[in-house]
C-alpha positions in Angstrom: -25.6 1.9 55.9 -26.7 1.8 52.3 -26.7 -1.7 50.9 -28.0 -0.7 47.5 -25.4 -1.0 44.7 -25.0 1.5 41.8 -23.3 1.3 38.4 -22.1 3.8 35.9 -23.0 3.6 32.2 -20.8 5.4 29.7 -22.1 6.2 26.2 -19.6 7.5 23.6 -21.5 9.1 20.8 -20.3 10.8 17.6 -19.8 14.2 19.2 -19.9 13.7 22.9 -19.7 11.2 25.8 -22.3 10.9 28.6 -22.1 9.1 31.9 -25.0 8.0 34.1 -25.2 6.6 37.7 -28.0 4.1 38.1 -29.6 2.4 41.1 -29.3 -1.4 40.3 -32.5 -2.2 42.3 -34.9 0.4 40.8 -33.2 1.7 37.7 -33.4 5.2 39.1 -31.0 7.6 37.3 -29.3 9.5 40.0 -26.8 11.7 38.0 -25.8 12.4 34.4 -23.2 14.4 32.7 -22.2 15.2 29.1 -18.8 16.1 27.7 -18.4 17.4 24.1 -15.2 16.4 22.3 -13.1 19.5 22.0 -11.1 18.6 18.9 -14.1 17.1 17.2 -16.1 20.3 17.9 -13.4 22.3 16.1 -13.6 20.0 13.1 -10.1 18.8 13.5 -8.8 15.7 11.5 -12.0 15.5 9.5 -12.5 16.2 5.7 -16.3 15.8 5.2 -16.0 16.2 1.4 -13.8 13.1 1.4 -15.9 11.2 4.0 -12.9 11.3 6.4 -14.0 11.4 10.0 -11.3 10.8 12.7 -11.3 11.3 16.5 -8.4 11.9 18.7 -8.1 9.5 21.7 -7.5 12.5 24.0 -11.1 13.5 23.3 -12.2 10.2 24.8 -9.8 10.3 27.8 -10.9 13.9 28.7 -14.5 12.8 28.3 -14.1 9.9 30.7 -12.5 12.1 33.3 -14.9 15.0 32.9 -18.2 13.0 33.0 -17.4 10.5 35.7 -16.0 13.2 38.0 -19.1 15.2 37.4 -21.6 12.4 38.2 -19.6 11.4 41.3 -19.8 15.0 42.5 -23.6 15.0 42.1 -24.3 12.2 44.5 -23.6 11.4 48.2 -20.5 9.7 49.5 -22.6 6.8 50.5 -23.7 6.3 46.8 -20.1 6.7 45.6 -18.8 4.1 48.0 -21.4 1.6 46.6 -20.6 2.0 42.9 -19.6 -1.5 41.9 -19.6 -1.6 38.1 -19.0 0.3 34.9 -20.4 -0.5 31.4 -19.2 1.1 28.2 -20.8 1.5 24.8 -19.4 3.4 21.8 -20.0 4.1 18.2 -18.8 1.4 15.8 -17.0 0.3 13.8 -14.5 2.8 15.2 -11.1 1.2 15.2 -7.6 2.6 15.9 -4.0 1.4 15.3 -2.2 0.6 18.6 1.3 -0.6 19.7 1.8 -3.8 21.6 0.8 -2.1 24.9 -2.6 -1.3 23.4 -1.8 2.5 23.2 -3.4 4.3 20.2 -0.6 5.6 18.0 -1.9 9.1 18.2 -0.9 9.1 21.9 2.7 8.4 20.9 5.5 10.8 19.9 5.4 11.6 16.2 1.8 10.6 15.6 0.0 13.2 17.7 -1.5 15.1 14.8 -1.7 12.2 12.2 -5.4 11.4 11.5 -4.5 7.9 10.3 -3.1 7.2 13.9 -6.5 8.2 15.4 -9.8 6.4 15.8 -11.5 6.0 12.4 -15.1 7.0 13.2 -18.0 4.8 12.2 -19.1 7.2 9.5 -15.7 7.4 7.8 -16.1 6.1 4.3 -12.6 6.5 3.0 -12.4 2.7 2.6 -15.1 2.3 -0.1 -12.6 0.8 -2.6 -11.4 -1.6 0.1 -14.9 -2.7 1.0 -15.5 -3.4 -2.7 -12.4 -5.6 -2.8 -13.4 -7.5 0.4 -16.8 -8.2 -1.2 -15.3 -9.4 -4.4 -12.9 -11.8 -2.5 -15.7 -13.1 -0.3 -17.8 -13.9 -3.3 -15.1 -16.1 -4.9 -13.6 -17.6 -1.7 -14.5 -21.2 -0.6 -16.3 -19.7 2.4 -18.2 -16.4 2.2 -16.9 -14.8 5.3 -19.4 -12.0 5.0 -22.5 -14.3 5.2 -23.1 -13.6 8.9 -22.8 -9.8 8.2 -25.6 -9.6 5.7 -23.5 -10.8 2.7 -22.2 -7.3 1.9 -19.2 -5.8 3.7 -19.2 -2.0 4.3 -16.7 0.7 4.2 -18.0 1.7 7.7 -16.5 -1.5 9.1 -13.3 -2.8 10.7 -11.3 -4.4 7.8 -12.1 -1.8 5.2 -10.7 0.9 7.5 -7.6 -1.1 8.5 -6.8 -1.9 4.9 -7.3 1.7 3.7 -5.1 3.2 6.4 -2.5 0.5 6.0 -2.2 1.3 2.3 -2.4 5.1 2.7 0.1 5.6 5.6 3.3 3.5 5.6 4.4 5.0 9.0 1.2 4.0 10.7 1.2 0.6 9.1 4.7 -0.1 10.3 4.1 1.2 13.8 0.8 -0.6 14.3 1.2 -3.9 16.2 -2.6 -4.4 16.3 -5.9 -2.7 15.8 -8.7 -2.3 18.4 -12.3 -1.1 18.5 -13.2 2.0 20.6 -15.5 -0.2 22.7 -12.7 -2.5 23.5 -10.1 0.1 24.2 -12.0 2.1 26.9 -12.5 -0.9 29.3 -8.9 -1.9 28.6 -7.8 1.6 29.5 -9.8 1.8 32.7 -8.5 -1.6 34.0 -4.9 -0.6 33.4 -4.3 -2.9 30.4 -0.7 -2.8 29.0 -0.6 -5.8 26.7 -3.0 -5.8 23.7 -2.9 -9.6 23.4 -4.7 -9.8 26.8 -7.5 -7.4 25.7 -11.0 -8.9 26.0 -12.6 -8.2 22.6 -16.3 -7.5 22.2 -18.5 -10.2 20.7 -20.7 -7.5 19.4 -18.0 -5.6 17.6 -16.2 -8.6 16.2 -19.3 -10.4 15.0 -21.0 -7.5 13.4 -18.0 -5.7 11.8 -14.9 -7.8 11.8 -16.0 -11.1 10.0 -15.7 -13.1 13.2 -17.9 -16.1 13.7 -17.6 -19.2 15.9 -18.1 -21.5 12.9 -15.0 -20.0 11.2 -12.9 -20.7 14.4 -12.8 -16.9 14.9 -11.5 -14.5 12.2 -10.9 -15.6 8.6 -7.5 -17.2 8.1 -4.3 -15.3 7.2 -4.3 -16.5 3.6 -7.7 -14.8 3.0 -6.2 -11.5 4.1 -3.0 -12.0 2.2 -5.1 -12.6 -1.0 -6.8 -9.4 -0.2 -3.5 -7.5 0.2 -0.1 -8.7 1.4 0.0 -5.6 3.6 -2.3 -7.5 6.0 0.0 -10.5 6.2 0.3 -11.7 9.9 -2.1 -9.2 11.3 -4.7 -11.8 12.4 -2.0 -13.4 14.7 -1.9 -10.0 16.5 -5.6 -9.6 16.8 -7.9 -12.1 18.6 -9.6 -15.4 18.4 -11.9 -15.4 21.4 -14.7 -12.8 22.0 -16.8 -11.9 25.0 -20.4 -10.8 25.7 -20.9 -7.7 27.8 -22.1 -9.6 30.9 -18.4 -10.5 31.4 -16.0 -8.4 33.5 -12.8 -7.2 31.8 -11.4 -6.7 35.3 -11.2 -4.3 38.2 -10.6 -0.6 37.7 -6.9 0.2 38.0 -5.7 2.1 41.0 -4.7 5.0 38.8 -8.1 5.4 37.3 -10.0 4.8 40.6 -8.0 7.6 42.2 -8.3 9.8 39.1 -12.1 9.5 39.0 -12.8 9.3 42.7 -14.2 5.7 42.5 -13.9 2.7 44.9 -11.0 0.3 44.1 -13.3 -2.7 43.6 -15.3 -1.4 40.6 -15.7 -4.1 37.9 -15.6 -2.9 34.2 -17.7 -4.9 31.8 -16.8 -5.9 28.2 -17.8 -3.1 25.9 -20.3 -3.1 23.0 -21.8 -0.8 20.4 -24.2 1.9 21.5 -27.3 0.7 19.7 -27.0 -2.8 21.1 -26.8 -1.5 24.6 -29.6 1.0 23.9 -31.9 -2.0 23.2 -30.9 -3.5 26.5 -31.7 -0.2 28.2 -35.3 -0.4 27.1 -35.7 -4.1 27.9 -35.9 -5.3 24.3 -38.2 -8.3 23.7 -37.8 -10.9 21.0 -39.1 -9.7 17.6 -39.4 -6.1 18.6 -37.5 -3.5 16.5 -35.6 -1.0 18.6 -34.6 2.1 16.7 -31.8 4.2 18.0 -32.5 7.5 16.3 -29.6 10.0 16.2 -27.1 11.2 13.6 -27.6 7.9 12.0 -30.0 5.1 13.0 -29.3 1.7 14.3 -32.1 -0.9 14.3 -31.9 -3.9 16.6 -33.9 -7.1 16.8 -33.3 -10.1 19.0 -34.6 -13.6 18.4 -34.1 -16.9 20.2 -31.2 -19.0 18.9 -32.3 -21.7 16.4 -30.7 -25.0 15.8 -30.2 -23.9 12.2 -29.5 -20.2 11.8 -31.4 -18.4 9.0 -29.1 -15.9 7.3 -30.8 -12.5 6.7 -29.3 -10.8 3.7 -28.3 -7.2 3.4 -28.2 -6.3 7.1 -25.3 -5.4 9.4 -24.9 -8.9 10.8 -26.4 -11.4 13.1 -24.4 -12.4 16.2 -25.0 -14.8 19.1 -24.9 -12.6 22.2 -24.3 -9.2 20.6 -27.3 -7.8 22.5 -28.5 -10.3 25.1 -26.2 -13.3 25.8 -27.8 -16.5 24.6 -30.0 -14.7 22.0 -29.3 -13.8 18.4 -28.8 -10.1 17.8 -29.6 -8.7 14.4 -28.5 -5.2 13.4 -29.5 -2.8 10.6 -29.6 0.9 10.2 -29.3 4.1 8.1 -26.0 5.8 7.5 -27.6 9.2 7.9 -30.7 10.3 9.7 -30.4 13.3 12.0 -27.3 14.1 10.0 -29.6 14.8 7.0 -31.6 17.4 9.0 -28.3 18.9 10.4 -27.0 19.2 6.8 -30.1 21.0 5.7 -29.9 23.3 8.7 -26.3 24.2 7.8 -27.5 24.9 4.2 -30.2 27.3 5.4 -27.9 28.8 8.0 -25.1 29.9 5.7 -26.6 33.2 4.5 -27.8 34.0 8.1 -24.2 33.7 9.4 -22.8 35.6 6.5 -25.3 38.5 6.5 -25.2 39.0 10.3 -21.5 38.4 10.5 -20.8 40.9 7.7 -22.7 43.8 9.2 -20.9 46.7 10.9 -24.0 48.1 12.6 -23.9 45.9 15.7 -21.2 44.6 18.1 -19.6 41.3 17.8 -21.3 40.2 21.0 -24.7 41.0 19.5 -23.8 39.3 16.2 -22.9 36.1 18.1 -26.2 36.2 20.1 -28.3 36.8 17.0 -26.6 34.0 15.1 -27.1 31.6 18.0 -30.7 32.4 18.4 -31.3 32.1 14.6 -29.6 28.7 14.4 -31.5 27.4 17.5 -34.8 28.2 15.8 -34.2 26.9 12.2 -35.2 23.2 12.7 -38.2 23.9 15.1 -39.6 26.5 12.7 -39.0 24.2 9.7 -40.7 21.4 11.5 -43.7 23.6 12.4 -44.1 24.7 8.8 -43.4 21.3 7.3 -46.2 19.8 9.5 -48.7 22.0 7.7 -47.6 20.7 4.2 -49.5 17.8 2.7 -48.0 14.3 2.5 -45.6 14.3 -0.4 -45.6 18.1 -0.2 -46.0 19.4 -3.8 -44.2 16.6 -5.4 -40.8 17.1 -3.8 -39.2 13.7 -3.2 -35.9 12.9 -1.6 -33.5 9.9 -1.1 -31.9 9.6 2.3 -28.5 8.4 1.0 -26.5 11.6 2.0 -23.9 9.3 3.6 -24.4 6.3 1.5 -26.7 3.4 2.4 -26.0 1.1 5.3 -29.0 -1.2 5.0 -30.6 -3.0 3.4 -27.7 -3.9 1.1 -24.8 -1.7 2.1 -23.6 0.7 -0.7 -21.6 3.7 0.4 -21.1 4.8 -3.2 -24.7 6.1 -3.3 -25.6 9.8 -2.9 -28.6 11.7 -1.6 -31.2 13.1 -4.0 -33.8 15.8 -3.9 -36.2 15.6 -6.9 -39.4 17.1 -8.0 -38.3 20.7 -7.4 -40.2 23.5 -9.0 -40.6 27.2 -8.7 -43.1 26.7 -5.9 -40.8 24.6 -3.8 -40.1 26.1 -0.4 -37.7 25.3 2.5 -40.5 23.6 4.5 -41.6 21.5 1.5 -38.0 20.3 0.9 -37.6 19.7 4.6 -40.7 17.6 4.7 -39.4 15.6 1.7 -36.2 14.9 3.6 -38.1 13.8 6.7 -40.3 11.5 4.7 -37.3 10.1 2.9 -35.6 9.2 6.2 -38.7 7.4 7.3 -39.0 5.6 4.0 -35.4 4.4 4.5 -36.5 3.0 7.8 -39.4 1.2 6.2 -37.0 -0.5 3.7 -35.2 -2.0 6.7 -38.4 -3.2 8.4 -39.6 -4.7 5.1 -36.4 -6.6 4.7 -36.6 -8.2 8.1 -40.2 -9.3 7.4 -39.3 -10.5 3.8 -36.6 -12.6 5.4 -38.9 -14.2 7.9 -38.1 -12.1 10.9 -41.4 -10.9 12.3 -41.7 -7.3 13.7 -44.2 -7.4 16.6 -43.5 -3.9 18.0 -41.4 -0.8 17.5 -39.4 1.0 20.2 -37.6 4.3 19.7 -34.7 5.8 21.7 -32.3 8.6 21.0 -32.5 12.4 20.7 -34.8 12.6 17.7 -37.4 10.3 19.3 -37.6 12.8 22.2 -37.4 16.0 20.3 -39.4 15.8 17.1 -43.1 15.0 17.0 -43.1 15.6 13.2 -40.5 12.9 12.6 -42.0 10.4 15.0 -45.6 10.8 13.7 -44.4 10.4 10.1 -42.4 7.3 11.1 -45.4 5.7 12.8 -47.5 6.4 9.7 -44.9 5.1 7.2 -44.3 2.0 9.3 -48.0 1.6 10.0 -47.1 0.6 13.6 -47.3 2.2 17.0 -43.9 3.4 18.2 -43.2 3.4 22.0 -40.7 6.1 23.1 -38.4 5.3 26.0 -38.6 7.7 29.0 -34.9 7.7 29.6 -32.9 10.4 28.0 -29.8 8.2 28.1 -31.1 4.7 27.1 -27.7 3.6 25.7 -25.8 4.6 28.9 -28.6 2.9 30.9 -28.0 -0.3 28.9 -24.3 0.0 29.6 -25.1 0.4 33.3 -27.2 -2.8 33.1 -24.1 -4.7 31.9 -22.0 -3.1 34.6 -24.4 -4.6 37.2 -24.2 -8.1 35.7 -20.4 -8.0 35.4 -20.2 -6.9 39.0 -22.4 -9.8 40.1 -25.3 -7.6 41.4 -27.7 -9.5 39.0 -27.5 -13.1 38.0 -28.0 -12.4 34.3 -28.8 -9.7 31.7 -32.5 -10.5 31.7 -32.8 -10.0 35.5 -30.8 -6.8 35.3 -33.0 -5.4 32.5 -36.2 -6.2 34.5 -34.9 -4.2 37.4 -33.1 -1.4 35.7 -34.5 -0.8 32.2 -36.4 2.4 31.2 -40.2 2.5 31.0 -42.0 4.2 28.1 -43.4 7.8 28.2 -45.2 8.2 24.9 -46.7 6.2 22.1 -47.1 7.5 18.5 -50.1 5.8 16.9 -50.3 5.6 13.1 -53.1 7.7 11.6 -54.8 5.4 9.1 -55.6 8.0 6.4 -51.9 9.0 6.5 -50.8 5.4 6.3 -52.7 5.0 3.0 -51.5 8.3 1.6 -47.8 7.4 2.3 -48.1 4.1 0.4 -48.2 6.0 -2.9 -45.3 8.3 -2.0 -43.3 5.3 -0.8 -43.8 3.6 -4.1 -42.5 6.7 -5.8 -39.5 6.7 -3.4 -38.8 3.0 -4.2 -38.9 3.7 -8.0 -36.5 6.7 -7.5 -34.2 4.4 -5.4 -33.9 1.9 -8.3 -33.4 4.6 -10.9 -30.7 6.6 -9.0 -28.8 3.5 -7.9 -28.6 2.3 -11.5 -27.5 5.7 -12.6 -24.9 6.1 -9.9 -23.4 2.6 -10.2 -23.0 3.0 -14.0 -20.5 5.8 -13.5 
């Protein structure tokens, strides 16, 4: 009889969800599965030129079923019978309007195809105007409710999105009883929740994105939101006051979902949180170590011991007691675009390839598709190979990494990306190298802000797809930061962190620290800074910093 217990970690990313079964004693990853969101893949409900990015709840529901059924099928019956917990992480802030039962409006008749009734993805910036209004009100209110969120509220966050949708869509506004984060909805769904007032809300999501803080008694008062716009009158009464860390159980999986997924009836489901925070747990984050989750965007996490008097760090994505490890202060920063920059450049380069191959009549459609697929698969590897041979700073090409605005330091989603220093000798590899260097310079701005604000950075840890795939990016990052970067071995560090919380919520481990010690990922590689490169990058970084100031002044004058 197997007495070892197992947990499932679920990681909902921007384009897919992945599930992982983990041994709670050794941290061994027994099975994993990935499901790509069908509607998202088709580009539905998104208008990139307007920074509108929406996801249908059915993409998430289908992903839950597909991935968990898959991992369960990969292991023995004995393992399945000993699965005791599920942890969930998601992107954020990714809220949705719901009715009183907690059902997203897009799952109700009449709203099925309405983007405003769907989850508003983290990178949706349609609420830029609303974010500016929130910042203006915070600046003149008796209490600056943004002070624990870096002092600048972002269009990527909870209230900006709620206000924008409420203004833009009367039908959604009138049908919405409440609003919930993606990371709160999935555990609620799995435990059979049917009353949104009973939903256990994530401390992580509320503290970093929703202006929640214990010293405020929860959310800002109703009169603050009425002053912002009367359309929000009374909404706080239908939201939440209390929040929970992810070591807490939301409840036991419902009979319906246990049967649907092939899981035992006694599985505990932990309170959800954001992916980057759980990723830091998945690699056993230590105090004053910067954990970088490197994907389409980046999220940078630091934890520190709680102080009697909390020092406010300006310009970051918030600091929250227990958002990463219960009992410790979690600080979050990040870049709005990272891998998305490389993906954009890949699409730019790929357009003529698709058009030329697709337009020829000399080969069959099947061969066309194969040629296009092979070409696309090789663009970034070939660019990286060629860019690695270019000198630091290429031939004067210099870029800014603001293709999706700036998250931190000092959120400003009005900003745009820049490629400068172009001449007739500029090539695709030179421009690509400039884009990679810019993304690493943006990372340095974040690290510098922490240090300037008195938060020491004693080590750097990298997780996420780019950290595993690109030697070019990782070496430039180590050189620019002038710090060794340890890369986690696990391919699924965020899902692993979620499984850690599943184990604590299920009572397998006494606390998060004990669970991390047993289950967290080791490291497989270290990128050491090359000293001559470190010195060379200092000059290019200074040029980057000057360009940042010049372009921000130019853009904000418009």
